KOLMI-583707 format. One line per 8 residues: number of its first residue (from 1); for each residue x, y, z of C-alpha. Coordinates in steps of 0.2 Angstrom, whole numbers. Each point is the difference from the previous one (the first is absolute). Layout:
// residues N
NUM) X Y Z; ...
// end
This chain:
// residues 160
1) 0 0 0; 6 17 -4; 4 13 14; -8 16 -6; 4 8 17; 18 5 -5; 3 19 -3; -2 4 -18
9) 15 6 -10; 0 19 -1; 0 5 -18; 1 17 -8; 16 6 9; 15 9 -6; 17 -9 3; 16 9 2
17) 16 -11 0; 16 9 7; 17 -6 4; 1 3 19; -6 8 16; 6 17 -3; -11 2 -16; -15 -7 9
25) 1 7 17; 8 17 -3; -3 6 -18; -17 -8 -5; -7 1 17; 3 19 -1; -6 1 -18; -17 -9 4
33) -2 10 16; 1 16 -11; -10 -7 -15; -13 -12 7; -9 1 -17; 13 -12 -7; -9 -14 8; 14 -12 5
41) -1 -7 18; 15 -3 9; -3 -19 1; 0 0 -19; 18 7 -1; 10 -16 -1; 19 0 4; 9 -11 -12
49) 15 0 11; 13 0 -15; 3 8 -16; -7 0 -18; 13 -13 -6; -6 -12 13; -18 3 -5; 6 -4 -18
57) 8 -16 6; -16 -5 10; -11 2 -16; 12 -10 -10; 0 -14 13; -19 0 0; -4 2 -19; 17 -4 -9
65) 11 9 -11; -14 5 -12; -10 8 14; -4 15 -11; -11 -11 -11; -11 -5 15; -13 8 11; 10 4 15
73) -10 0 17; 12 11 10; -10 1 16; 0 -20 0; 19 0 -3; 3 12 14; -12 -6 13; 6 -18 -2
81) 18 6 2; -4 11 15; -9 -14 9; -14 12 2; -15 -6 10; -10 -1 -16; 4 -3 -18; -6 14 -10
89) -3 2 -19; 0 14 -12; -19 -1 -2; 0 6 19; 6 17 -6; -6 13 -12; 18 8 -1; 17 -7 4
97) 15 12 1; 18 -5 3; 13 12 6; 18 -6 -1; 17 8 0; 11 0 -16; 14 -8 10; 13 1 -14
105) 14 -5 13; -9 -17 3; 10 -15 -7; -16 -6 -8; -3 17 -9; -5 -2 -18; -7 13 -12; -9 -14 -9
113) -9 -6 16; -5 18 4; -7 2 -18; -9 -16 1; -8 4 16; -5 18 -6; -7 -7 -16; -10 -13 9
121) -6 9 15; -7 15 -9; -18 0 6; -6 2 18; -17 -8 -4; 8 -15 -9; 16 -8 6; 6 15 9
129) 9 16 -3; 18 1 4; 8 17 6; 19 0 2; 9 12 11; 16 7 -6; 12 -2 8; -10 -5 15
137) -16 6 9; 10 9 14; 5 13 -14; -16 9 4; 9 6 16; 12 11 -11; -14 10 -8; -1 19 4
145) -18 0 -4; -13 -6 -12; 3 3 -14; 19 1 2; 7 11 -14; 18 -6 4; -3 -18 1; 9 -5 -16
153) 15 9 5; 3 -8 17; 16 -10 3; 5 -12 14; 16 -8 5; 1 -19 -1; 4 -8 16; 7 -18 1
// end
């Protein structure tokens, strides 16, 4: 006999996938407090816990080398990997947004991987929309204001 007393899956949510705690707990918490009309709840901000190149590898592990030819269910891949209490599916979300750093210094860096990810994850209402921070999300701390007329001219010393 079926158990219909379980809590129904919540549908119609917006999903935001970020790399880490800083993005979720500091930056986006502030953005959503200032702009509640965006409509993303804090529990729908998932911390992936690693970078875009590891996400790429997880997708390849799940769907194979020709993954761009498949219908990728990103919330399924992430919720399984993260051992979340529930497995989620892309049908549970109306929009899926991914925010990752460019991470050119990473040993797994690949322009081709970035291009594949950008091409595939181009629609928030379908597979998801990928936004890449260059060089990293923390660069927002160096803005003088919005808009910052001098942004393109900033230089920073590399630290090893």
